[in-house]
C-alpha positions as CSV (number, residue, x, y, z in Angstrom):
1,M,-5.8,2.6,-16.2
2,A,-5.0,1.3,-12.7
3,A,-6.3,2.9,-9.5
4,V,-3.0,3.5,-7.6
5,I,-3.5,3.2,-3.8
6,A,-0.8,4.0,-1.3
7,L,-1.1,2.5,2.2
8,L,0.6,4.9,4.6
9,N,1.1,5.4,8.3
10,M,4.0,7.1,10.0
11,K,3.9,4.5,12.8
12,G,5.1,1.0,12.3
13,G,3.4,-2.1,13.6
14,V,-0.1,-1.1,12.6
15,G,-1.0,-3.9,10.3
16,K,-0.3,-1.9,7.1
17,T,1.4,-4.8,5.3
18,T,-1.2,-7.3,6.4
19,L,-4.0,-5.0,5.0
20,A,-2.1,-4.3,1.7
21,V,-1.4,-8.0,1.0
22,N,-4.9,-9.2,1.9
23,L,-6.7,-6.5,-0.1
24,A,-4.5,-7.3,-3.1
25,W,-5.2,-11.0,-2.8
26,H,-9.0,-10.2,-2.5
27,F,-9.1,-8.2,-5.7
28,Y,-7.3,-10.8,-7.6
29,Q,-8.8,-14.0,-6.2
30,I,-12.4,-12.9,-5.5
31,E,-13.0,-10.2,-8.0
32,Q,-10.7,-11.5,-10.7
33,K,-8.9,-8.2,-11.2
34,N,-5.3,-7.6,-12.4
35,V,-3.4,-6.5,-9.3
36,L,0.1,-5.2,-8.8
37,L,1.5,-5.1,-5.2
38,V,4.4,-2.7,-4.9
39,D,6.8,-2.9,-1.9
40,L,8.2,0.5,-1.1
41,D,9.7,-0.3,2.3
42,P,13.4,-1.1,2.8
43,Q,12.2,-3.6,5.5
44,F,10.5,-5.4,2.6
45,N,7.9,-7.2,4.8
46,T,5.4,-7.3,1.9
47,T,8.0,-9.1,-0.2
48,Q,8.6,-11.6,2.6
49,Y,4.9,-12.1,3.1
50,V,4.4,-13.5,-0.4
51,M,7.8,-14.8,-1.5
52,D,9.8,-17.6,0.1
53,F,13.5,-17.1,0.7
54,Q,14.8,-19.1,-2.2
55,A,12.4,-17.3,-4.6
56,F,13.6,-13.9,-3.2
57,Q,17.3,-14.8,-3.6
58,K,16.7,-15.8,-7.2
59,Q,14.7,-12.6,-7.8
60,C,17.5,-10.4,-6.5
61,K,20.1,-12.3,-8.5
62,E,18.3,-12.7,-11.8
63,A,15.3,-10.4,-12.2
64,G,16.0,-7.4,-9.8
65,T,13.9,-5.5,-7.4
66,I,12.3,-2.0,-7.2
67,A,15.6,-0.8,-5.8
68,D,17.3,-1.8,-9.0
69,L,14.7,0.1,-11.1
70,L,14.8,3.3,-9.0
71,I,18.5,3.7,-8.2
72,D,21.2,4.5,-10.8
73,P,24.6,3.3,-9.4
74,P,27.7,4.9,-10.9
75,Q,28.4,1.8,-13.0
76,L,25.7,-0.6,-14.3
77,S,26.5,-4.3,-14.2
78,P,25.3,-6.4,-17.2
79,R,22.5,-7.8,-15.1
80,L,21.4,-4.4,-14.1
81,R,21.5,-3.2,-17.7
82,R,19.0,-6.0,-18.5
83,V,16.7,-5.0,-15.6
84,K,16.7,-1.3,-16.6
85,K,16.0,-2.1,-20.2
86,N,13.0,-4.3,-19.4
87,P,11.5,-3.2,-16.0
88,K,8.6,-5.7,-16.4
89,A,11.0,-8.5,-16.0
90,A,11.5,-7.5,-12.4
91,L,7.8,-8.3,-11.6
92,H,7.3,-11.5,-9.7
93,T,4.1,-13.5,-10.5
94,I,2.4,-14.5,-7.3
95,R,-0.6,-16.1,-9.0
96,K,-2.2,-16.1,-12.4
97,N,-5.3,-17.6,-14.1
98,A,-7.1,-17.3,-17.4
99,L,-8.9,-14.1,-16.3
100,A,-6.5,-12.2,-14.0
101,K,-3.0,-11.9,-12.6
102,F,-1.5,-10.9,-9.2
103,D,2.1,-9.6,-9.4
104,L,4.6,-8.2,-7.0
105,L,7.3,-5.6,-7.5
106,P,9.6,-6.7,-4.6
107,A,11.8,-4.6,-2.5
108,E,15.1,-5.2,-0.6
109,L,17.2,-3.5,2.0
110,N,19.2,-1.5,-0.7
111,L,16.0,0.6,-1.1
112,A,17.2,2.5,1.9
113,W,19.9,4.1,-0.3
114,I,17.1,6.4,-1.6
115,V,16.5,7.9,1.8
116,K,20.2,8.7,2.2
117,N,20.4,10.1,-1.4
118,P,17.0,11.7,-2.1
119,A,18.1,14.2,-4.8
120,Q,15.9,14.0,-8.0
121,M,14.0,10.9,-6.8
122,D,10.5,12.4,-6.3
123,Y,9.1,11.4,-9.7
124,R,10.9,8.1,-10.2
125,L,8.2,5.9,-8.8
126,E,5.5,7.7,-10.8
127,M,7.5,7.3,-14.0
128,L,8.1,3.6,-13.3
129,L,4.5,2.8,-12.6
130,K,3.5,4.5,-15.9
131,K,5.1,1.5,-17.6
132,F,2.8,-0.9,-15.7
133,N,-0.4,1.2,-15.4
134,D,-2.3,-0.2,-18.4
135,D,-1.7,-3.8,-17.3
136,Y,-3.6,-3.6,-14.0
137,D,-6.9,-2.6,-12.4
138,Y,-5.4,-1.9,-9.0
139,I,-1.8,-1.0,-7.9
140,F,-1.3,-1.1,-4.1
141,I,1.8,0.5,-2.7
142,D,2.9,-0.6,0.8
143,C,4.9,2.4,2.1
144,A,7.6,2.7,4.6
145,P,6.5,4.1,8.0
146,T,8.7,7.2,7.8
147,D,8.4,10.8,6.5
148,S,11.0,10.6,3.9
149,V,11.5,10.9,0.1
150,L,9.9,7.5,-0.2
151,T,6.7,9.0,1.2
152,T,6.9,11.8,-1.3
153,M,7.5,9.4,-4.1
154,A,4.4,7.3,-3.1
155,L,2.1,10.3,-2.8
156,T,3.3,11.7,-6.1
157,A,2.6,8.3,-7.9
158,S,-0.8,7.6,-6.2
159,D,-4.4,8.4,-7.0
160,Y,-5.6,7.5,-3.5
161,L,-4.3,7.2,0.1
162,L,-5.5,4.6,2.6
163,I,-4.5,4.9,6.2
164,P,-4.3,1.7,8.3
165,M,-4.5,2.6,12.0
166,R,-4.2,0.6,15.2
167,P,-6.6,2.0,17.8
168,D,-4.2,3.1,20.5
169,R,-3.0,6.3,22.1
170,F,0.1,6.5,19.9
171,S,-2.0,6.5,16.7
172,I,-3.6,9.8,17.6
173,L,-0.3,11.6,17.5
174,G,0.6,9.6,14.4
175,F,-2.5,10.7,12.6
176,A,-1.7,14.3,13.4
177,N,1.8,13.8,12.0
178,L,0.4,12.2,8.8
179,N,-2.0,15.0,8.2
180,E,0.8,17.5,8.5
181,T,2.9,15.4,6.0
182,I,0.0,15.5,3.5
183,K,-0.5,19.2,3.9
184,I,3.2,19.9,3.4
185,F,3.3,17.6,0.4
186,R,0.3,19.4,-1.2
187,K,1.8,22.8,-0.5
188,N,5.3,22.2,-1.7
189,C,5.2,19.4,-4.2
190,P,3.5,19.0,-7.6
191,D,0.6,16.5,-7.2
192,P,0.0,15.2,-10.7
193,H,-2.7,12.7,-9.6
194,G,-4.4,15.0,-7.1
195,V,-4.0,12.2,-4.5
196,K,-7.3,11.8,-2.5
197,V,-7.6,10.3,1.0
198,L,-9.9,7.3,1.0
199,G,-9.9,7.2,4.8
200,I,-8.8,5.4,7.9
201,V,-9.1,1.6,8.4
202,F,-8.8,0.3,12.0
203,T,-6.5,-2.7,12.2
204,Q,-5.7,-5.2,15.0
205,V,-8.9,-4.4,16.8
206,T,-9.6,-6.5,19.9
207,Q,-12.9,-5.0,21.0
208,N,-12.2,-6.1,24.6
209,S,-10.8,-3.0,26.2
210,T,-12.3,0.3,27.3
211,V,-8.9,1.9,26.7
212,E,-9.0,0.7,23.0
213,Q,-12.6,2.0,22.7
214,G,-11.5,5.3,24.1
215,A,-8.7,5.5,21.5
216,M,-11.1,4.7,18.7
217,D,-13.5,7.4,19.9
218,D,-10.6,10.0,20.0
219,I,-9.4,9.0,16.5
220,Q,-12.9,9.2,15.2
221,A,-13.2,12.8,16.7
222,A,-9.8,13.7,15.1
223,A,-10.8,12.3,11.8
224,Q,-14.2,14.2,11.8
225,K,-12.3,17.4,12.6
226,E,-10.0,16.9,9.6
227,G,-12.8,15.8,7.4
228,T,-11.3,12.3,7.0
229,Y,-13.6,9.3,6.3
230,L,-13.5,6.5,8.8
231,F,-14.2,3.0,7.4
232,S,-16.9,1.1,9.2
233,S,-15.2,-2.1,8.2
234,M,-12.0,-3.1,10.1
235,L,-9.4,-5.8,10.6
236,K,-10.0,-7.4,14.0
237,Y,-7.1,-9.0,15.8
238,S,-6.7,-12.7,15.0
239,T,-3.8,-15.1,15.5
240,S,-4.7,-16.5,12.1
241,F,-3.0,-13.5,10.5
242,S,0.3,-14.7,11.9
243,R,-0.4,-18.1,10.4
244,S,-1.3,-16.5,7.1
245,V,2.2,-14.8,7.0
246,K,3.9,-18.1,7.8
247,D,1.9,-20.0,5.2
248,Q,2.2,-17.1,2.7
249,T,-1.6,-17.2,2.1
250,P,-4.4,-14.6,2.3
251,I,-6.4,-14.8,5.4
252,F,-9.4,-16.2,3.5
253,R,-7.4,-19.2,2.5
254,T,-5.6,-19.7,5.8
255,D,-6.4,-22.9,7.7
256,Y,-8.5,-22.6,10.8
257,A,-9.1,-18.9,10.3
258,Q,-12.5,-18.0,11.6
259,Y,-15.2,-16.4,9.5
260,P,-14.9,-12.8,10.7
261,A,-11.2,-12.8,9.9
262,R,-11.8,-14.4,6.5
263,R,-14.5,-12.0,5.6
264,A,-12.8,-8.8,6.7
265,P,-10.7,-8.0,3.5
266,A,-13.9,-8.4,1.4
267,K,-15.8,-5.9,3.5
268,I,-13.0,-3.4,3.5
269,A,-12.6,-3.9,-0.3
270,D,-16.3,-3.2,-0.9
271,E,-16.2,0.0,1.2
272,L,-13.0,1.0,-0.6
273,K,-14.7,0.7,-4.0
274,G,-17.6,2.8,-2.7
275,R,-15.1,5.5,-1.5
276,I,-13.4,5.6,-4.9
277,T,-16.8,6.0,-6.6
278,A,-17.9,8.7,-4.1
279,L,-14.6,10.7,-4.6
280,A,-14.9,10.4,-8.4
281,G,-18.5,11.8,-8.1
282,E,-17.3,14.7,-5.9
283,A,-14.5,15.5,-8.4
284,K,-17.0,15.5,-11.3
285,Q,-19.3,17.9,-9.4
286,A,-16.4,20.2,-8.6
287,K,-15.6,20.4,-12.4
288,V,-19.2,21.2,-13.2
289,K,-19.3,24.0,-10.6
290,K,-16.1,25.6,-12.1
291,K,-17.7,25.7,-15.5
């Protein structure tokens, strides 16, 4: 059974996709785990990060995307019938070796149709991922930076929520909005997995500004007030991340990337695993107390 982890922030431009892709690469490449990366954003930045344009065009034409698997148009073309019949055919293999595999469920702009037509969509992602769950150790969902039915779908399908956050003044309000979204979801929507918040990961940290440090202090205070864990590991700002996107490589395989940037995904991954273990222990203790 895979651990399904959604990366979510209501604010765009916080390094969410960068974190999702590099964590997925780490668990595959370094830890030899089976990993599925799910792009649930109509902007499909994750897809563009790991697929070149020709591969993407071929994928859309022949194998399909997550939009094809989630949306039911009035009439199904022969190609779409094939995609619906065999959802695993829509997976794009990024890398594979004798011990592990790293796959992508790509997105495209047509995914935005769901936001305009949200009726009866809440459980579709959960039902889709059930078809893949036993094949992977980790499933990372890169979510759209909006409070929409796509957010509800991701929370419904996930075991855990990871919050990438750039340390600036806008993020404080964004964190408050995200907390409100989670509270409304838990109050009004069935939560089959009991989604648990892993915590906040700071991204794009420069560590050269008193304004930035002040924002980090304020976010830490807000997180403590909400009982939200704050990762000690972080993604510091590096121009090498732009190069990694251009080269479609993880940061630890990007030419000229310095050691702190190369090492960051591993440190965050180690802390993430510790958080999953800790939350599992808390859940077990809670069950014992109920008995």
